[in-house]
N, C-alpha and C positions, 0 to 999 in steps of 0.2 A: 462296595472295593468296589463295583461296576462303574458307580459314582465317580469315584474317585478319578479311574482311566478314562473317563469320559471327561469329565474336567482336566486333566492333565492333557491329552490330545489336544481339545479346546487351547488349551493355554498354547501351549508350542505349535498350531496351528498359526495365533496371534501374533506369536513372537516372530514365525519365519514366513508374516504376509507380504506377498509382495511389493516392493514401492513403485509406483506408478507415476507417471508425468501430472494427474489428477492429485495425487495427495501431496506431490510437493510442490505444483501450481497452489492448490489449499491451503499448506501451510506457508509457503510464501507469503500468499494474501494475507494471514493474521498475522504472521511476524510485520508485514509492512504497515498494517493497521497499525498496532500496538507499538512501534517502534516510532509513528510520526504521532502519536499523542502525547507521546515522553515530557513533563515538563507544561504541559496546556494545561488548564485548566478552564478558559472559557474561548468561547471560539473567536474564532480572528477576524472575521468580518461584523457581526455586531457587539461584540465583548459580553454576552450573556456567561456567566459561570454554569456549566453544566457538567453531571458527571455522564451524562448522555452524548459526550461528543463524539462524532463523525469524521472519519476522513474523507478528501472528496478529491479525485483526480483532476488536475488541471489539463493535461492532455488523455483520453481517452483509456481505460482499463482496457481495452482490447486493441490498442494499440501496446506490443509487448515489450517492445523494446523500453518502453519507460513505464509499464504497469507498477512495476517496484523499485524505481527509484523516488527514494525521499524527498526529492526536489518535486516532483511531480505531485505536489498535495497542498491543500490547504484544510483546516483542520474546522469544522463548522458544527451548531448546534445542528437539534434537527429539523426546526423551524428554517433556518437559513439552506441546510441543504437541500430538504425535498418537500417542507409544506407553508412554507409562507409563501406569502402573495408574489413575493421577489426572490424568491430562492435562487440557488443558482442556476439548477434543472431545467428552472420554467421560464429563467431570465437567464441565460450563460455569458450573455454581454458585460452583464456590470461586474463583473470577477475581474475583467482584464485592468478597468481603470482603478481600482482600488488596491489589486495588489501593486500595480505600477506605481503607487503613490506609495504605500503603505509597506511593502516588502520588496523594497528595491531588485534585492539579489535573487528571491524566487523569481521575479517577474522576467529579469538577465535569462535565469534559465529556463523559463516557458514561454519568449519572446523567441528565444533561440532555436529553442527545438520543436516548436508548435508544427511546422510544418513539413517536416522530416519524418513525415511518417509511411516510409517504407512497410512492409511487414518483413518480420523473421518467423523462422521456424526456429524452437530450443528444442534441443535432444535433451534426454534425460540430465546426460553429465552436465548439461546448461543449467537445467533446474537444480540439481544439486548446488551447483555452487551457486547461483544465487542464495537459496534457502541458508547455505553458509556464513556467507557473507551477510545478510540478516542479521542473522545471530549473532555475528562476531561484531556489528555494528556497535557503537557505544551508545550507553542506557543515557547519555546525555545529549543526545542531540537532539537538533530542533528542527524543524520543518522550513522556517523563517530562512536560518542562514545554511544547513548542510546541503552539501553536491557530493550526492553518490557517486560510489564508483562501478556501480553494479555495470556490467560487459554483458553485450551483446553479441552472439556468434557472428564471426566473419562471412 
């Protein structure tokens, strides 16, 4: 009987767990990553098919106002993303010309926003709104053509 009471109190603790900025930010990261890969089965750079595709931020994920924007992404295989001789992280200049030629809508968004790097602070309500918007985003959206409307705080 004591064991059942212990598990009930643990369950109620888990159910009443406080929602924090960190937990919402992590959830938004997972949603962003999964949404950006919908409908894409091959690396957008080299064309290699992979079940281990990774989402790469065009504008650094440390810039929060663009971190969860679905246009701030190119989907890459592990080789092109991190491990290859000419990976995006070791040779970031490679991607500029490539997306300009192959993904003009993505490049237009990137070129318009890449120098607008003002820091913003998000409240817990801002994070909730970002998560809700990502959850509501159509599952047929693709990173090459979609411009997210994730808002930034004023």
